[in-house]
N, CA, C and O atoms as CSV, one atom per row, in Angstrom:
chain,resi,resn,atom,element,x,y,z
A,1,MET,N,N,-278.589,-70.428,10.648
A,1,MET,CA,C,-278.118,-69.393,9.748
A,1,MET,C,C,-279.234,-68.380,9.558
A,1,MET,O,O,-280.384,-68.749,9.322
A,2,ASN,N,N,-278.896,-67.124,9.659
A,2,ASN,CA,C,-279.881,-66.064,9.506
A,2,ASN,C,C,-279.822,-65.378,8.152
A,2,ASN,O,O,-280.719,-64.613,7.798
A,3,ARG,N,N,-278.767,-65.651,7.394
A,3,ARG,CA,C,-278.646,-65.031,6.075
A,3,ARG,C,C,-279.454,-65.800,5.044
A,3,ARG,O,O,-279.586,-67.022,5.117
A,4,ILE,N,N,-279.986,-65.069,4.094
A,4,ILE,CA,C,-280.688,-65.706,2.982
A,4,ILE,C,C,-279.665,-65.948,1.881
A,4,ILE,O,O,-278.968,-65.017,1.478
A,5,PRO,N,N,-279.563,-67.176,1.389
A,5,PRO,CA,C,-278.578,-67.485,0.358
A,5,PRO,C,C,-278.805,-66.676,-0.919
A,5,PRO,O,O,-279.938,-66.364,-1.287
A,6,ASP,N,N,-277.712,-66.351,-1.572
A,6,ASP,CA,C,-277.753,-65.656,-2.851
A,6,ASP,C,C,-277.567,-66.721,-3.933
A,6,ASP,O,O,-276.447,-67.160,-4.196
A,7,ILE,N,N,-278.661,-67.127,-4.550
A,7,ILE,CA,C,-278.632,-68.225,-5.519
A,7,ILE,C,C,-277.791,-67.865,-6.737
A,7,ILE,O,O,-277.036,-68.699,-7.236
A,8,ASP,N,N,-277.912,-66.641,-7.216
A,8,ASP,CA,C,-277.129,-66.232,-8.385
A,8,ASP,C,C,-275.627,-66.293,-8.093
A,8,ASP,O,O,-274.850,-66.783,-8.912
A,9,ALA,N,N,-275.229,-65.796,-6.929
A,9,ALA,CA,C,-273.814,-65.823,-6.565
A,9,ALA,C,C,-273.329,-67.258,-6.394
A,9,ALA,O,O,-272.207,-67.588,-6.779
A,10,PHE,N,N,-274.168,-68.104,-5.819
A,10,PHE,CA,C,-273.814,-69.520,-5.648
A,10,PHE,C,C,-273.565,-70.174,-6.995
A,10,PHE,O,O,-272.538,-70.823,-7.193
A,11,GLU,N,N,-274.495,-70.009,-7.916
A,11,GLU,CA,C,-274.370,-70.633,-9.237
A,11,GLU,C,C,-273.160,-70.096,-9.997
A,11,GLU,O,O,-272.440,-70.858,-10.642
A,12,GLU,N,N,-272.939,-68.789,-9.921
A,12,GLU,CA,C,-271.809,-68.199,-10.630
A,12,GLU,C,C,-270.482,-68.691,-10.065
A,12,GLU,O,O,-269.589,-69.077,-10.820
A,13,ARG,N,N,-270.351,-68.678,-8.746
A,13,ARG,CA,C,-269.101,-69.126,-8.124
A,13,ARG,C,C,-268.843,-70.593,-8.432
A,13,ARG,O,O,-267.715,-70.980,-8.737
A,14,ALA,N,N,-269.900,-71.416,-8.352
A,14,ALA,CA,C,-269.733,-72.841,-8.638
A,14,ALA,C,C,-269.313,-73.064,-10.091
A,14,ALA,O,O,-268.446,-73.893,-10.368
A,15,ALA,N,N,-269.921,-72.334,-11.008
A,15,ALA,CA,C,-269.579,-72.490,-12.428
A,15,ALA,C,C,-268.134,-72.090,-12.696
A,15,ALA,O,O,-267.422,-72.782,-13.424
A,16,ILE,N,N,-267.703,-70.987,-12.119
A,16,ILE,CA,C,-266.328,-70.536,-12.312
A,16,ILE,C,C,-265.352,-71.552,-11.731
A,16,ILE,O,O,-264.357,-71.901,-12.366
A,17,ALA,N,N,-265.640,-72.023,-10.524
A,17,ALA,CA,C,-264.750,-73.004,-9.883
A,17,ALA,C,C,-264.694,-74.299,-10.675
A,17,ALA,O,O,-263.648,-74.944,-10.746
A,18,GLU,N,N,-265.815,-74.680,-11.268
A,18,GLU,CA,C,-265.857,-75.924,-12.045
A,18,GLU,C,C,-265.103,-75.770,-13.370
A,18,GLU,O,O,-264.224,-76.573,-13.685
A,19,TYR,N,N,-265.444,-74.760,-14.125
A,19,TYR,CA,C,-264.901,-74.643,-15.479
A,19,TYR,C,C,-263.518,-74.013,-15.531
A,19,TYR,O,O,-262.657,-74.469,-16.284
A,20,ASP,N,N,-263.299,-72.979,-14.747
A,20,ASP,CA,C,-261.986,-72.332,-14.753
A,20,ASP,C,C,-261.027,-72.960,-13.746
A,20,ASP,O,O,-259.814,-72.989,-13.956
A,21,GLY,N,N,-261.591,-73.459,-12.652
A,21,GLY,CA,C,-260.753,-74.015,-11.595
A,21,GLY,C,C,-260.502,-75.502,-11.708
A,21,GLY,O,O,-259.650,-76.048,-11.007
A,22,GLY,N,N,-261.246,-76.168,-12.597
A,22,GLY,CA,C,-261.042,-77.590,-12.803
A,22,GLY,C,C,-261.607,-78.482,-11.718
A,22,GLY,O,O,-261.254,-79.658,-11.640
A,23,LEU,N,N,-262.477,-77.945,-10.880
A,23,LEU,CA,C,-263.084,-78.758,-9.826
A,23,LEU,C,C,-264.258,-79.560,-10.386
A,23,LEU,O,O,-264.831,-79.200,-11.414
A,24,SER,N,N,-264.606,-80.636,-9.711
A,24,SER,CA,C,-265.829,-81.358,-10.069
A,24,SER,C,C,-267.010,-80.479,-9.678
A,24,SER,O,O,-266.856,-79.535,-8.904
A,25,ARG,N,N,-268.180,-80.784,-10.208
A,25,ARG,CA,C,-269.366,-79.980,-9.865
A,25,ARG,C,C,-269.626,-80.028,-8.367
A,25,ARG,O,O,-269.970,-79.015,-7.759
A,26,SER,N,N,-269.464,-81.200,-7.777
A,26,SER,CA,C,-269.678,-81.355,-6.337
A,26,SER,C,C,-268.702,-80.497,-5.530
A,26,SER,O,O,-269.106,-79.809,-4.593
A,27,GLU,N,N,-267.438,-80.539,-5.890
A,27,GLU,CA,C,-266.431,-79.729,-5.199
A,27,GLU,C,C,-266.711,-78.242,-5.387
A,27,GLU,O,O,-266.563,-77.454,-4.453
A,28,ALA,N,N,-267.110,-77.867,-6.583
A,28,ALA,CA,C,-267.392,-76.462,-6.873
A,28,ALA,C,C,-268.593,-75.965,-6.072
A,28,ALA,O,O,-268.576,-74.846,-5.559
A,29,GLU,N,N,-269.631,-76.785,-5.964
A,29,GLU,CA,C,-270.805,-76.385,-5.178
A,29,GLU,C,C,-270.463,-76.306,-3.690
A,29,GLU,O,O,-270.960,-75.423,-2.990
A,30,ASN,N,N,-269.625,-77.213,-3.202
A,30,ASN,CA,C,-269.206,-77.125,-1.801
A,30,ASN,C,C,-268.459,-75.822,-1.549
A,30,ASN,O,O,-268.684,-75.163,-0.534
A,31,LEU,N,N,-267.578,-75.450,-2.460
A,31,LEU,CA,C,-266.834,-74.201,-2.345
A,31,LEU,C,C,-267.789,-73.005,-2.330
A,31,LEU,O,O,-267.652,-72.107,-1.500
A,32,ALA,N,N,-268.745,-72.999,-3.242
A,32,ALA,CA,C,-269.704,-71.892,-3.331
A,32,ALA,C,C,-270.575,-71.813,-2.081
A,32,ALA,O,O,-270.887,-70.720,-1.610
A,33,ALA,N,N,-270.963,-72.956,-1.550
A,33,ALA,CA,C,-271.774,-72.974,-0.333
A,33,ALA,C,C,-270.984,-72.446,0.861
A,33,ALA,O,O,-271.505,-71.676,1.668
A,34,LYS,N,N,-269.736,-72.860,0.967
A,34,LYS,CA,C,-268.890,-72.397,2.068
A,34,LYS,C,C,-268.664,-70.894,1.994
A,34,LYS,O,O,-268.537,-70.235,3.027
A,35,ALA,N,N,-268.612,-70.346,0.788
A,35,ALA,CA,C,-268.433,-68.905,0.619
A,35,ALA,C,C,-269.615,-68.124,1.178
A,35,ALA,O,O,-269.490,-66.941,1.496
A,36,GLN,N,N,-270.761,-68.786,1.298
A,36,GLN,CA,C,-271.950,-68.135,1.848
A,36,GLN,C,C,-272.208,-68.552,3.297
A,36,GLN,O,O,-273.253,-68.229,3.862
A,37,GLY,N,N,-271.262,-69.264,3.892
A,37,GLY,CA,C,-271.377,-69.595,5.308
A,37,GLY,C,C,-272.001,-70.941,5.620
A,37,GLY,O,O,-272.282,-71.233,6.783
A,38,PHE,N,N,-272.223,-71.759,4.620
A,38,PHE,CA,C,-272.780,-73.093,4.834
A,38,PHE,C,C,-271.646,-74.102,4.979
A,38,PHE,O,O,-270.535,-73.870,4.504
A,39,ALA,N,N,-271.933,-75.216,5.635
A,39,ALA,CA,C,-270.925,-76.259,5.827
A,39,ALA,C,C,-270.529,-76.897,4.504
A,39,ALA,O,O,-269.358,-77.205,4.279
A,40,ASP,N,N,-271.513,-77.094,3.629
A,40,ASP,CA,C,-271.272,-77.705,2.323
A,40,ASP,C,C,-272.510,-77.504,1.456
A,40,ASP,O,O,-273.483,-76.882,1.883
A,41,ALA,N,N,-272.467,-78.034,0.239
A,41,ALA,CA,C,-273.583,-77.855,-0.687
A,41,ALA,C,C,-274.853,-78.531,-0.185
A,41,ALA,O,O,-275.952,-78.025,-0.412
A,42,ASP,N,N,-274.718,-79.664,0.492
A,42,ASP,CA,C,-275.911,-80.332,1.027
A,42,ASP,C,C,-276.646,-79.430,2.012
A,42,ASP,O,O,-277.875,-79.354,1.992
A,43,ALA,N,N,-275.899,-78.751,2.868
A,43,ALA,CA,C,-276.519,-77.836,3.834
A,43,ALA,C,C,-277.167,-76.657,3.117
A,43,ALA,O,O,-278.233,-76.195,3.524
A,44,TYR,N,N,-276.542,-76.172,2.067
A,44,TYR,CA,C,-277.097,-75.072,1.272
A,44,TYR,C,C,-278.431,-75.473,0.650
A,44,TYR,O,O,-279.434,-74.774,0.793
A,45,TRP,N,N,-278.423,-76.627,-0.053
A,45,TRP,CA,C,-279.651,-77.084,-0.720
A,45,TRP,C,C,-280.737,-77.432,0.291
A,45,TRP,O,O,-281.920,-77.239,0.012
A,46,GLN,N,N,-280.352,-77.943,1.465
A,46,GLN,CA,C,-281.350,-78.260,2.495
A,46,GLN,C,C,-282.009,-76.990,3.008
A,46,GLN,O,O,-283.218,-76.968,3.240
A,47,TRP,N,N,-281.220,-75.924,3.188
A,47,TRP,CA,C,-281.765,-74.641,3.633
A,47,TRP,C,C,-282.806,-74.158,2.633
A,47,TRP,O,O,-283.898,-73.735,3.013
A,48,LEU,N,N,-282.456,-74.225,1.342
A,48,LEU,CA,C,-283.396,-73.776,0.313
A,48,LEU,C,C,-284.654,-74.646,0.281
A,48,LEU,O,O,-285.758,-74.125,0.125
A,49,ALA,N,N,-284.500,-75.959,0.427
A,49,ALA,CA,C,-285.655,-76.863,0.430
A,49,ALA,C,C,-286.569,-76.548,1.608
A,49,ALA,O,O,-287.789,-76.502,1.455
A,50,ASP,N,N,-285.982,-76.332,2.777
A,50,ASP,CA,C,-286.788,-75.996,3.959
A,50,ASP,C,C,-287.525,-74.686,3.756
A,50,ASP,O,O,-288.673,-74.542,4.176
A,51,TYR,N,N,-286.875,-73.741,3.118
A,51,TYR,CA,C,-287.502,-72.448,2.842
A,51,TYR,C,C,-288.710,-72.626,1.916
A,51,TYR,O,O,-289.771,-72.053,2.165
A,52,VAL,N,N,-288.558,-73.395,0.882
A,52,VAL,CA,C,-289.649,-73.607,-0.085
A,52,VAL,C,C,-290.815,-74.326,0.581
A,52,VAL,O,O,-291.968,-73.941,0.389
A,53,VAL,N,N,-290.533,-75.349,1.347
A,53,VAL,CA,C,-291.591,-76.149,1.973
A,53,VAL,C,C,-292.323,-75.345,3.054
A,53,VAL,O,O,-293.551,-75.383,3.135
A,54,ASN,N,N,-291.568,-74.624,3.877
A,54,ASN,CA,C,-292.167,-73.926,5.029
A,54,ASN,C,C,-292.575,-72.485,4.730
A,54,ASN,O,O,-293.288,-71.860,5.515
A,55,ARG,N,N,-292.121,-71.965,3.598
A,55,ARG,CA,C,-292.431,-70.588,3.183
A,55,ARG,C,C,-292.017,-69.546,4.209
A,55,ARG,O,O,-292.668,-68.515,4.376
A,56,LYS,N,N,-290.908,-69.844,4.898
A,56,LYS,CA,C,-290.335,-68.879,5.820
A,56,LYS,C,C,-288.850,-69.185,5.982
A,56,LYS,O,O,-288.401,-70.299,5.711
A,57,VAL,N,N,-288.105,-68.199,6.421
A,57,VAL,CA,C,-286.665,-68.372,6.608
A,57,VAL,C,C,-286.442,-69.321,7.784
A,57,VAL,O,O,-286.937,-69.093,8.888
A,58,PRO,N,N,-285.679,-70.402,7.523
A,58,PRO,CA,C,-285.431,-71.372,8.608
A,58,PRO,C,C,-284.655,-70.761,9.751
A,58,PRO,O,O,-284.368,-71.442,10.736
């Protein structure tokens, strides 16, 4: 993936899906991650972790 994730958009979309959409937090985060082109929330968080550890875009 060449795009840099938008953390604010991820958190906002997940919160809306959870509270207004009735999804679990896990389901809401998966939805938010997919909206940014990730397979799921695990892939999203892994991208961010790799970025922090390596200090460069994966």
